[in-house]
TIGU-510485 format. One record per atom (N, C-alpha, C): residue number from 1; atom name; z, y, x. Coordinates in steps of 0.2 Angstrom, whole numbers. Last residue first. Layout:
N
+-----+------+-------+-------+-------+
!  nr ! atom !     z !     y !     x !
+-----+------+-------+-------+-------+
! NUM !   CA !     Z !     Y !     X !
...
+-----+------+-------+-------+-------+
//
This chain:
97
+-----+------+-------+-------+-------+
!  nr ! atom !     z !     y !     x !
+-----+------+-------+-------+-------+
!  97 !    N !   206 !   348 !    63 !
!  97 !   CA !   209 !   354 !    62 !
!  97 !    C !   217 !   351 !    63 !
!  96 !    N !   192 !   340 !    71 !
!  96 !   CA !   198 !   341 !    66 !
!  96 !    C !   203 !   344 !    66 !
!  95 !    N !   176 !   341 !    71 !
!  95 !   CA !   183 !   341 !    74 !
!  95 !    C !   189 !   341 !    68 !
!  94 !    N !   166 !   345 !    64 !
!  94 !   CA !   162 !   336 !    64 !
!  94 !    C !   171 !   336 !    69 !
!  93 !    N !   160 !   358 !    73 !
!  93 !   CA !   158 !   353 !    66 !
!  93 !    C !   161 !   346 !    68 !
!  92 !    N !   160 !   367 !    83 !
!  92 !   CA !   167 !   364 !    78 !
!  92 !    C !   163 !   361 !    76 !
!  91 !    N !   145 !   371 !    87 !
!  91 !   CA !   150 !   366 !    90 !
!  91 !    C !   159 !   364 !    86 !
!  90 !    N !   132 !   367 !    77 !
!  90 !   CA !   140 !   372 !    77 !
!  90 !    C !   145 !   365 !    83 !
!  89 !    N !   117 !   371 !    82 !
!  89 !   CA !   120 !   367 !    82 !
!  89 !    C !   127 !   371 !    83 !
!  88 !    N !   102 !   377 !    70 !
!  88 !   CA !   107 !   379 !    77 !
!  88 !    C !   115 !   373 !    78 !
!  87 !    N !    87 !   373 !    70 !
!  87 !   CA !    92 !   371 !    66 !
!  87 !    C !    98 !   374 !    73 !
!  86 !    N !    74 !   385 !    68 !
!  86 !   CA !    76 !   380 !    71 !
!  86 !    C !    85 !   379 !    68 !
!  85 !    N !    60 !   391 !    59 !
!  85 !   CA !    68 !   393 !    63 !
!  85 !    C !    70 !   386 !    67 !
!  84 !    N !    48 !   386 !    53 !
!  84 !   CA !    54 !   391 !    49 !
!  84 !    C !    60 !   392 !    53 !
!  83 !    N !    33 !   388 !    60 !
!  83 !   CA !    38 !   387 !    61 !
!  83 !    C !    43 !   390 !    54 !
!  82 !    N !    17 !   388 !    46 !
!  82 !   CA !    21 !   391 !    50 !
!  82 !    C !    29 !   390 !    52 !
!  81 !    N !    11 !   379 !    37 !
!  81 !   CA !    12 !   377 !    46 !
!  81 !    C !    16 !   381 !    49 !
!  80 !    N !    13 !   383 !    25 !
!  80 !   CA !     8 !   385 !    29 !
!  80 !    C !     5 !   382 !    36 !
!  79 !    N !    15 !   373 !    13 !
!  79 !   CA !    19 !   375 !    19 !
!  79 !    C !    13 !   379 !    21 !
!  78 !    N !     9 !   370 !     1 !
!  78 !   CA !    18 !   369 !     0 !
!  78 !    C !    21 !   375 !     5 !
!  77 !    N !    -2 !   367 !     4 !
!  77 !   CA !    -4 !   373 !    -1 !
!  77 !    C !     2 !   374 !    -2 !
!  76 !    N !    -3 !   358 !    14 !
!  76 !   CA !    -4 !   366 !    17 !
!  76 !    C !    -6 !   371 !    10 !
!  75 !    N !    -4 !   347 !     8 !
!  75 !   CA !     3 !   347 !    11 !
!  75 !    C !     2 !   353 !    13 !
!  74 !    N !   -10 !   349 !    -7 !
!  74 !   CA !   -12 !   346 !     1 !
!  74 !    C !    -5 !   349 !     2 !
!  73 !    N !   -21 !   344 !   -23 !
!  73 !   CA !   -17 !   346 !   -19 !
!  73 !    C !   -15 !   344 !   -13 !
!  72 !    N !   -40 !   342 !   -26 !
!  72 !   CA !   -29 !   341 !   -26 !
!  72 !    C !   -28 !   344 !   -19 !
!  71 !    N !   -52 !   343 !   -22 !
!  71 !   CA !   -48 !   349 !   -25 !
!  71 !    C !   -40 !   348 !   -26 !
!  70 !    N !   -56 !   331 !   -18 !
!  70 !   CA !   -59 !   340 !   -14 !
!  70 !    C !   -54 !   343 !   -14 !
!  69 !    N !   -47 !   318 !   -18 !
!  69 !   CA !   -49 !   323 !   -21 !
!  69 !    C !   -51 !   330 !   -20 !
!  68 !    N !   -44 !   309 !    -6 !
!  68 !   CA !   -47 !   306 !   -12 !
!  68 !    C !   -50 !   311 !   -16 !
!  67 !    N !   -47 !   311 !    11 !
!  67 !   CA !   -43 !   315 !     6 !
!  67 !    C !   -48 !   313 !    -1 !
!  66 !    N !   -39 !   307 !    27 !
!  66 !   CA !   -43 !   305 !    21 !
!  66 !    C !   -39 !   307 !    13 !
!  65 !    N !   -46 !   317 !    41 !
!  65 !   CA !   -41 !   315 !    35 !
!  65 !    C !   -43 !   314 !    28 !
!  64 !    N !   -57 !   317 !    44 !
!  64 !   CA !   -54 !   313 !    47 !
!  64 !    C !   -48 !   312 !    44 !
!  63 !    N !   -68 !   324 !    33 !
!  63 !   CA !   -67 !   325 !    41 !
!  63 !    C !   -61 !   322 !    45 !
!  62 !    N !   -73 !   311 !    27 !
!  62 !   CA !   -72 !   316 !    27 !
!  62 !    C !   -70 !   318 !    33 !
!  61 !    N !   -79 !   297 !    25 !
!  61 !   CA !   -84 !   300 !    28 !
!  61 !    C !   -81 !   308 !    29 !
!  60 !    N !   -67 !   290 !    19 !
!  60 !   CA !   -69 !   288 !    25 !
!  60 !    C !   -75 !   295 !    29 !
!  59 !    N !   -66 !   294 !     7 !
!  59 !   CA !   -65 !   296 !    11 !
!  59 !    C !   -64 !   296 !    18 !
!  58 !    N !   -81 !   290 !     1 !
!  58 !   CA !   -80 !   296 !     3 !
!  58 !    C !   -75 !   299 !     6 !
!  57 !    N !   -78 !   276 !     3 !
!  57 !   CA !   -83 !   278 !     5 !
!  57 !    C !   -82 !   286 !     6 !
!  56 !    N !   -66 !   276 !   -10 !
!  56 !   CA !   -65 !   275 !    -1 !
!  56 !    C !   -70 !   277 !     6 !
!  55 !    N !   -76 !   280 !   -18 !
!  55 !   CA !   -69 !   286 !   -17 !
!  55 !    C !   -70 !   282 !   -10 !
!  54 !    N !   -84 !   269 !   -18 !
!  54 !   CA !   -87 !   276 !   -19 !
!  54 !    C !   -80 !   281 !   -15 !
!  53 !    N !   -74 !   258 !   -20 !
!  53 !   CA !   -78 !   258 !   -15 !
!  53 !    C !   -82 !   265 !   -12 !
!  52 !    N !   -72 !   261 !   -33 !
!  52 !   CA !   -64 !   261 !   -29 !
!  52 !    C !   -70 !   262 !   -21 !
!  51 !    N !   -83 !   262 !   -43 !
!  51 !   CA !   -81 !   267 !   -40 !
!  51 !    C !   -75 !   266 !   -36 !
!  50 !    N !   -85 !   246 !   -39 !
!  50 !   CA !   -91 !   249 !   -38 !
!  50 !    C !   -86 !   260 !   -37 !
!  49 !    N !   -73 !   241 !   -46 !
!  49 !   CA !   -75 !   241 !   -40 !
!  49 !    C !   -80 !   245 !   -37 !
!  48 !    N !   -66 !   247 !   -61 !
!  48 !   CA !   -71 !   246 !   -57 !
!  48 !    C !   -72 !   247 !   -48 !
!  47 !    N !   -51 !   245 !   -64 !
!  47 !   CA !   -53 !   248 !   -59 !
!  47 !    C !   -58 !   246 !   -58 !
!  46 !    N !   -40 !   243 !   -78 !
!  46 !   CA !   -44 !   241 !   -74 !
!  46 !    C !   -47 !   246 !   -72 !
!  45 !    N !   -25 !   240 !   -88 !
!  45 !   CA !   -30 !   245 !   -83 !
!  45 !    C !   -34 !   240 !   -80 !
!  44 !    N !   -18 !   238 !  -103 !
!  44 !   CA !   -20 !   236 !   -96 !
!  44 !    C !   -25 !   241 !   -94 !
!  43 !    N !   -15 !   239 !  -117 !
!  43 !   CA !   -10 !   240 !  -112 !
!  43 !    C !   -11 !   238 !  -106 !
!  42 !    N !   -33 !   241 !  -120 !
!  42 !   CA !   -27 !   239 !  -125 !
!  42 !    C !   -22 !   243 !  -119 !
!  41 !    N !   -40 !   245 !  -106 !
!  41 !   CA !   -40 !   241 !  -112 !
!  41 !    C !   -34 !   238 !  -114 !
!  40 !    N !   -46 !   258 !   -99 !
!  40 !   CA !   -39 !   255 !  -100 !
!  40 !    C !   -40 !   251 !  -107 !
!  39 !    N !   -52 !   261 !   -82 !
!  39 !   CA !   -52 !   260 !   -90 !
!  39 !    C !   -49 !   258 !   -92 !
!  38 !    N !   -53 !   275 !   -70 !
!  38 !   CA !   -50 !   268 !   -73 !
!  38 !    C !   -54 !   266 !   -81 !
!  37 !    N !   -53 !   284 !   -55 !
!  37 !   CA !   -56 !   283 !   -63 !
!  37 !    C !   -55 !   276 !   -65 !
!  36 !    N !   -43 !   290 !   -46 !
!  36 !   CA !   -47 !   286 !   -46 !
!  36 !    C !   -50 !   283 !   -54 !
!  35 !    N !   -39 !   306 !   -51 !
!  35 !   CA !   -41 !   303 !   -43 !
!  35 !    C !   -45 !   298 !   -43 !
!  34 !    N !   -31 !   306 !   -60 !
!  34 !   CA !   -40 !   308 !   -62 !
!  34 !    C !   -42 !   307 !   -57 !
!  33 !    N !   -18 !   306 !   -62 !
!  33 !   CA !   -22 !   313 !   -60 !
!  33 !    C !   -30 !   313 !   -59 !
!  32 !    N !   -18 !   293 !   -64 !
!  32 !   CA !   -16 !   297 !   -70 !
!  32 !    C !   -18 !   303 !   -71 !
!  31 !    N !   -23 !   286 !   -54 !
!  31 !   CA !   -27 !   284 !   -60 !
!  31 !    C !   -24 !   292 !   -64 !
!  30 !    N !   -14 !   291 !   -46 !
!  30 !   CA !   -18 !   289 !   -44 !
!  30 !    C !   -24 !   291 !   -50 !
!  29 !    N !    -1 !   282 !   -47 !
!  29 !   CA !    -1 !   290 !   -49 !
!  29 !    C !    -9 !   294 !   -50 !
!  28 !    N !    -7 !   269 !   -49 !
!  28 !   CA !    -6 !   273 !   -57 !
!  28 !    C !    -4 !   281 !   -56 !
!  27 !    N !    -5 !   269 !   -34 !
!  27 !   CA !   -13 !   266 !   -37 !
!  27 !    C !   -11 !   273 !   -45 !
!  26 !    N !     7 !   269 !   -34 !
!  26 !   CA !     4 !   276 !   -31 !
!  26 !    C !    -5 !   275 !   -35 !
!  25 !    N !    12 !   258 !   -40 !
!  25 !   CA !    14 !   265 !   -42 !
!  25 !    C !    12 !   272 !   -41 !
!  24 !    N !    11 !   249 !   -31 !
!  24 !   CA !     5 !   250 !   -37 !
!  24 !    C !     7 !   257 !   -41 !
!  23 !    N !    10 !   255 !   -13 !
!  23 !   CA !    13 !   253 !   -21 !
!  23 !    C !     9 !   253 !   -25 !
!  22 !    N !    -4 !   246 !    -2 !
!  22 !   CA !    -2 !   253 !    -7 !
!  22 !    C !     5 !   249 !   -11 !
!  21 !    N !   -16 !   240 !     2 !
!  21 !   CA !    -6 !   240 !     7 !
!  21 !    C !    -4 !   245 !     3 !
!  20 !    N !   -26 !   239 !    -3 !
!  20 !   CA !   -27 !   246 !     1 !
!  20 !    C !   -17 !   244 !     6 !
!  19 !    N !   -27 !   227 !   -10 !
!  19 !   CA !   -30 !   228 !    -6 !
!  19 !    C !   -31 !   233 !    -1 !
!  18 !    N !   -14 !   231 !   -17 !
!  18 !   CA !   -15 !   224 !   -11 !
!  18 !    C !   -20 !   224 !    -7 !
!  17 !    N !   -17 !   240 !   -25 !
!  17 !   CA !   -14 !   242 !   -22 !
!  17 !    C !   -13 !   237 !   -15 !
!  16 !    N !   -29 !   233 !   -34 !
!  16 !   CA !   -33 !   238 !   -27 !
!  16 !    C !   -26 !   239 !   -22 !
!  15 !    N !   -21 !   223 !   -42 !
!  15 !   CA !   -26 !   221 !   -35 !
!  15 !    C !   -30 !   226 !   -30 !
!  14 !    N !   -13 !   229 !   -49 !
!  14 !   CA !   -10 !   225 !   -42 !
!  14 !    C !   -13 !   223 !   -36 !
!  13 !    N !   -21 !   235 !   -58 !
!  13 !   CA !   -20 !   239 !   -52 !
!  13 !    C !   -15 !   236 !   -47 !
!  12 !    N !   -38 !   225 !   -56 !
!  12 !   CA !   -29 !   227 !   -58 !
!  12 !    C !   -29 !   233 !   -53 !
!  11 !    N !   -56 !   226 !   -56 !
!  11 !   CA !   -48 !   225 !   -52 !
!  11 !    C !   -43 !   229 !   -55 !
!  10 !    N !   -71 !   220 !   -60 !
!  10 !   CA !   -66 !   225 !   -62 !
!  10 !    C !   -61 !   222 !   -59 !
!   9 !    N !   -91 !   221 !   -54 !
!   9 !   CA !   -81 !   218 !   -55 !
!   9 !    C !   -76 !   224 !   -56 !
!   8 !    N !  -101 !   226 !   -52 !
!   8 !   CA !   -99 !   225 !   -57 !
!   8 !    C !   -93 !   223 !   -59 !
!   7 !    N !  -102 !   225 !   -36 !
!   7 !   CA !  -101 !   230 !   -43 !
!   7 !    C !   -99 !   233 !   -47 !
!   6 !    N !  -102 !   210 !   -36 !
!   6 !   CA !   -96 !   215 !   -36 !
!   6 !    C !   -95 !   223 !   -38 !
!   5 !    N !  -114 !   207 !   -41 !
!   5 !   CA !  -108 !   205 !   -44 !
!   5 !    C !  -102 !   211 !   -43 !
!   4 !    N !  -122 !   214 !   -32 !
!   4 !   CA !  -124 !   214 !   -40 !
!   4 !    C !  -117 !   213 !   -44 !
!   3 !    N !  -118 !   205 !   -21 !
!   3 !   CA !  -117 !   213 !   -19 !
!   3 !    C !  -117 !   214 !   -28 !
!   2 !    N !  -112 !   190 !   -25 !
!   2 !   CA !  -117 !   192 !   -23 !
!   2 !    C !  -115 !   202 !   -23 !
!   1 !    N !   -97 !   181 !   -15 !
!   1 !   CA !  -100 !   186 !   -21 !
!   1 !    C !  -106 !   191 !   -18 !
+-----+------+-------+-------+-------+
//
């Protein structure tokens, strides 16, 4: 496919999910969050191939961690990386009384 046609082509949610080896719901979540631009045509959703390519290129140039949104949530927002303790084993756990 010529480059100009590829940039102007549209993909379905299923095609993006298959291309990236992801669940379709993950792609829909990205669209709902505004991370992945998409067009709604009636009840159908289409993603411009050029938009997907741009997002993937931005993630590849990142700091080694693929991030689709620079201002989006990160696991570190919820957990600062500090140890929360260790599990203690109860020697009596599971013994019959």
